[in-house]
C-alpha positions as CSV (number, residue, x, y, z in Angstrom):
1,M,32.9,-10.0,-140.9
2,N,30.6,-11.4,-143.6
3,R,31.5,-15.0,-142.7
4,R,30.6,-14.4,-139.1
5,S,27.2,-12.8,-140.0
6,F,26.4,-15.6,-142.4
7,L,27.1,-18.3,-139.8
8,L,25.2,-16.4,-137.1
9,L,22.1,-15.9,-139.3
10,G,22.3,-19.5,-140.6
11,G,22.3,-20.8,-137.0
12,A,19.3,-18.6,-136.0
13,A,17.3,-19.7,-139.1
14,T,18.0,-23.3,-138.1
15,L,16.6,-22.7,-134.6
16,V,13.5,-20.9,-136.0
17,V,12.4,-23.6,-138.5
18,P,11.6,-26.4,-136.0
19,S,9.6,-24.2,-133.7
20,A,7.5,-23.0,-136.6
21,S,6.6,-26.5,-137.7
22,A,5.6,-27.6,-134.2
23,A,2.0,-26.5,-134.1
24,P,0.1,-26.9,-130.8
25,A,-2.3,-29.8,-130.6
26,P,-5.9,-28.8,-131.2
27,N,-8.4,-28.9,-128.4
28,L,-10.6,-32.0,-128.9
29,K,-14.2,-31.9,-127.8
30,S,-17.1,-34.3,-127.5
31,T,-20.8,-33.6,-127.0
32,L,-22.5,-36.4,-124.9
33,I,-25.7,-37.2,-123.1
34,V,-24.5,-38.5,-119.7
35,N,-26.0,-39.8,-116.5
36,V,-24.1,-38.1,-113.6
37,L,-23.1,-40.7,-111.0
38,S,-21.3,-38.5,-108.5
39,V,-20.0,-35.0,-107.9
40,D,-17.2,-34.2,-105.5
41,R,-15.3,-31.1,-104.5
42,E,-11.6,-31.3,-105.5
43,E,-10.2,-27.9,-104.5
44,T,-11.6,-24.6,-103.1
45,R,-10.0,-21.2,-103.0
46,H,-11.6,-18.5,-100.8
47,H,-10.7,-14.8,-101.3
48,D,-11.8,-12.0,-99.0
49,F,-11.6,-8.5,-100.4
50,R,-12.4,-4.9,-99.5
51,R,-13.4,-2.1,-101.9
52,E,-13.3,1.6,-101.4
53,S,-14.8,4.2,-103.7
54,F,-12.5,7.2,-104.2
55,K,-15.5,9.4,-105.3
56,T,-17.9,8.8,-102.4
57,G,-15.5,7.3,-99.8
58,E,-17.8,4.3,-99.3
59,R,-16.2,1.1,-98.2
60,S,-17.5,-2.4,-98.7
61,S,-16.2,-5.9,-98.3
62,G,-17.0,-9.3,-99.7
63,W,-15.7,-12.7,-100.7
64,E,-15.3,-14.9,-103.7
65,E,-15.0,-18.7,-103.7
66,N,-13.7,-20.7,-106.7
67,T,-14.1,-24.4,-106.6
68,T,-12.8,-27.2,-108.9
69,M,-15.3,-30.0,-109.0
70,I,-14.8,-33.5,-110.2
71,A,-17.7,-35.5,-111.6
72,T,-18.1,-39.2,-112.6
73,A,-20.7,-40.0,-115.3
74,R,-21.9,-42.8,-117.5
75,V,-22.1,-42.0,-121.2
76,E,-25.6,-42.7,-122.5
77,T,-25.3,-41.3,-126.0
78,V,-22.4,-39.9,-128.1
79,L,-23.8,-37.0,-130.2
80,S,-20.4,-36.0,-131.6
81,S,-16.9,-37.0,-130.6
82,E,-13.4,-36.0,-131.6
83,F,-11.8,-38.5,-129.2
84,D,-12.7,-42.1,-128.4
85,L,-15.8,-42.3,-126.2
86,S,-18.6,-44.9,-126.5
87,P,-22.0,-45.4,-124.8
88,G,-21.7,-47.2,-121.5
89,A,-18.3,-45.8,-120.7
90,V,-17.8,-44.3,-117.2
91,I,-15.8,-41.0,-117.4
92,E,-14.4,-38.5,-115.0
93,F,-14.3,-34.8,-115.8
94,R,-13.7,-31.5,-114.0
95,Y,-15.3,-28.1,-114.0
96,F,-15.2,-24.8,-112.1
97,T,-17.8,-23.1,-110.0
98,S,-17.7,-19.6,-108.6
99,R,-19.7,-17.9,-105.9
100,R,-19.6,-14.4,-104.5
101,S,-20.9,-12.8,-101.4
102,D,-23.6,-11.0,-103.3
103,Q,-24.9,-14.4,-104.7
104,P,-24.1,-17.0,-102.0
105,D,-27.0,-19.4,-102.8
106,K,-26.1,-20.0,-106.4
107,P,-27.4,-23.5,-107.4
108,A,-24.9,-26.3,-108.3
109,P,-24.5,-26.8,-112.0
110,L,-24.5,-30.6,-111.8
111,N,-26.1,-33.0,-109.3
112,A,-25.8,-36.8,-109.0
113,G,-28.7,-38.6,-110.7
114,E,-29.2,-36.0,-113.5
115,T,-29.2,-36.8,-117.2
116,R,-27.6,-33.9,-119.1
117,T,-26.2,-33.0,-122.5
118,L,-22.6,-31.8,-122.0
119,T,-19.7,-30.7,-124.1
120,L,-16.4,-31.9,-122.8
121,W,-12.9,-30.8,-123.8
122,R,-9.8,-32.9,-123.6
123,G,-7.0,-31.2,-121.6
124,E,-3.5,-32.5,-121.2
125,T,-4.4,-34.8,-118.3
126,S,-8.2,-34.9,-118.0
127,L,-11.6,-34.0,-119.5
128,W,-13.1,-30.5,-118.7
129,L,-16.7,-29.4,-119.0
130,G,-17.1,-26.7,-121.7
131,R,-18.9,-23.5,-121.2
């Protein structure tokens, strides 16, 4: 019985050690001044919902729209960078916007032609606008 327990615990310890040493990669970020060249819609999800108050019995309905946007920009100045970006580079990044029925005319966060200071995070496959 002792030999079996020893082998079982030894095997479990061997499995635990590699996973403990494999730390996740840190999120790299850069703060840049960019000139936005274009902004396009990549994906939109629309959700209709209904609400009912159990206290008053009132009913209401509304909608929510979540959109993934993709923007192209030229880097004007690199303020800080944890990954390789240089002035003059043309980059592509993504960001989310959200609208609800009670605020349908919310302004767009980025427009083509603007010069903005942005913080971008490097994801596994693309750059994302930080919040």
